[in-house]
C-alpha positions in Angstrom: 19.1 -39.8 -40.7 16.8 -37.2 -39.9 17.1 -35.6 -36.6 14.4 -34.1 -34.0 15.8 -31.5 -31.3 14.9 -31.7 -28.0 15.7 -30.1 -24.7 17.1 -32.6 -22.2 16.6 -30.5 -18.4 16.6 -31.3 -15.1 14.1 -29.3 -13.2 13.8 -29.4 -9.3 15.4 -32.9 -9.7 13.4 -34.4 -12.3 14.6 -35.4 -16.0 12.2 -34.1 -18.8 12.8 -34.4 -22.2 10.8 -31.5 -23.8 9.5 -31.9 -27.7 8.5 -29.0 -29.3 6.3 -30.4 -32.3 4.2 -28.5 -35.0 1.3 -27.1 -34.6 -1.0 -29.2 -35.5 0.1 -31.9 -32.8 -3.0 -30.2 -30.7 -5.4 -30.7 -33.5 -4.8 -34.7 -33.6 -7.0 -37.2 -31.7 -5.4 -38.4 -28.4 -4.7 -41.5 -29.4 -2.5 -40.6 -32.5 -1.0 -37.7 -29.7 -0.4 -40.9 -27.5 1.5 -42.9 -30.1 3.7 -40.0 -31.1 4.7 -39.1 -27.2 5.6 -43.1 -27.2 7.6 -42.8 -30.3 9.7 -40.2 -28.5 10.1 -41.5 -25.4 11.6 -44.9 -27.3 13.9 -42.9 -29.0 14.7 -40.8 -26.2 15.7 -43.9 -23.9 17.3 -45.5 -27.2 19.5 -42.2 -27.3 20.3 -42.6 -23.4 18.2 -39.8 -21.9 15.9 -40.2 -19.1 12.8 -38.3 -17.9 9.7 -38.1 -19.2 8.9 -36.9 -22.6 6.8 -33.4 -22.9 5.2 -32.8 -26.1 5.2 -28.8 -26.7 3.3 -26.7 -29.5 2.5 -23.5 -30.4 -1.3 -22.8 -29.5 -1.6 -19.6 -30.8 -1.9 -16.0 -29.5 1.6 -16.3 -28.0 0.4 -19.6 -25.4 2.4 -22.7 -25.5 0.2 -25.6 -25.1 1.4 -29.0 -23.6 0.8 -32.7 -22.2 2.7 -33.0 -19.3 1.8 -34.4 -15.9 -0.1 -32.5 -13.6 2.3 -32.1 -11.0 4.7 -30.1 -13.8 1.4 -27.6 -15.2 2.4 -25.3 -13.1 6.3 -25.3 -14.8 5.1 -25.5 -18.1 2.4 -22.9 -17.7 5.7 -20.5 -16.8 7.8 -21.0 -19.9 7.4 -20.5 -23.6 8.4 -21.6 -26.7 11.1 -19.3 -26.7 12.8 -20.8 -23.5 12.1 -24.2 -24.9 14.3 -23.5 -28.1 16.9 -21.8 -26.1 17.0 -24.9 -24.2 16.8 -27.5 -26.9 20.3 -29.5 -26.8 20.2 -32.9 -27.7 18.9 -35.0 -30.9 17.2 -37.7 -31.8 17.6 -39.7 -34.8 14.5 -40.5 -36.6 
């Protein structure tokens, strides 16, 4: 069964599940993006992980794009994909 690596972190007392996705995720229509996020959330819960799934991807030019609740935009704007990769600590069965 394929595995998908995520970073399960606790930041400022809140659990987050950061999911690095392929660059083309940012070009998908919003409905497809929501469906992918919902599937990741479902699989995270199934793996016993608490928290909100936040997809991240390479936006080009050294920038990381993300879809996160508004209160977390400052945090996600302050990190990059290198930090995310270094934080990968859980695997979801796919």
